[in-house]
C-alpha positions in Angstrom: 0.9 -10.4 15.8 1.2 -6.6 15.5 3.0 -5.1 12.6 5.9 -2.8 13.0 4.8 0.9 12.9 7.2 3.4 11.2 7.3 7.1 11.9 6.0 8.0 8.4 3.4 5.3 8.0 -0.1 6.6 7.3 -2.1 7.5 10.4 -5.2 5.6 11.5 -7.3 8.6 10.6 -5.9 8.7 7.0 -6.3 5.0 6.7 -10.0 5.2 7.7 -10.5 7.8 4.9 -8.9 5.8 2.1 -9.5 2.1 2.9 -12.9 2.0 1.3 -11.2 2.9 -2.0 -8.7 0.1 -1.8 -8.8 -3.4 -3.1 -7.3 -6.6 -1.7 -8.7 -6.7 1.8 -10.6 -9.8 3.0 -14.1 -9.7 1.7 -13.4 -7.4 -1.3 -13.4 -8.3 -4.9 -10.0 -9.0 -6.5 -8.6 -11.4 -3.9 -7.0 -11.1 -0.5 -3.7 -9.4 0.2 -1.7 -9.9 3.4 -2.0 -6.3 4.5 -3.2 -3.5 2.2 -2.1 -0.8 4.6 1.4 -2.2 4.8 1.5 -2.2 1.0 0.4 1.4 0.8 3.0 2.4 3.4 5.6 0.6 1.2 4.6 2.6 -1.9 4.7 5.8 0.1 8.2 4.9 1.4 9.4 4.5 -2.2 7.8 7.9 -3.2 9.1 9.6 -0.1 12.7 8.4 -0.5 13.0 8.2 -4.2 14.8 4.8 -3.8 14.6 2.1 -6.4 12.0 -0.6 -5.8 14.8 -3.2 -5.0 15.7 -1.1 -1.9 12.2 -1.4 -0.3 12.7 -2.6 3.3 11.4 -6.2 3.8 9.0 -4.9 6.5 6.8 -3.7 3.6 6.9 -7.0 1.8 8.8 -8.4 -1.2 9.7 -5.5 -3.5 8.6 -7.4 -6.6 5.2 -8.1 -5.2 4.8 -4.5 -4.0 5.8 -3.2 -7.4 3.6 -5.5 -9.3 0.6 -4.6 -7.1 1.4 -0.9 -7.5 1.3 -1.3 -11.3 -2.0 -3.2 -11.1 -3.6 -0.4 -8.9 -2.2 2.2 -11.3 -3.8 0.4 -14.3 -7.2 0.1 -12.5 -7.3 3.7 -11.4 -7.1 2.9 -7.6 -4.5 5.5 -6.9 -6.7 8.3 -8.4 -9.6 7.1 -6.2 -7.4 7.2 -3.1 -6.2 10.7 -3.9 -9.7 11.9 -4.4 -10.6 10.5 -0.9 
């Protein structure tokens, strides 16, 4: 089942550059997540709109889970690695 693509979601090219620095995909340490790219797009949606986490559209996942994972990535320095990529 294909996921819905939004106009401002990260491009395939950008995803290829950053995906090696992410965690949570099948086969990586730290467990599996349903869709890491969807999660990143959700975080970017929050940053772009300035909306509160509770207003995150369901297409990006449950806002509590996305926020929790955002905080875990922040604490592990994952966002810095992505920005450097």
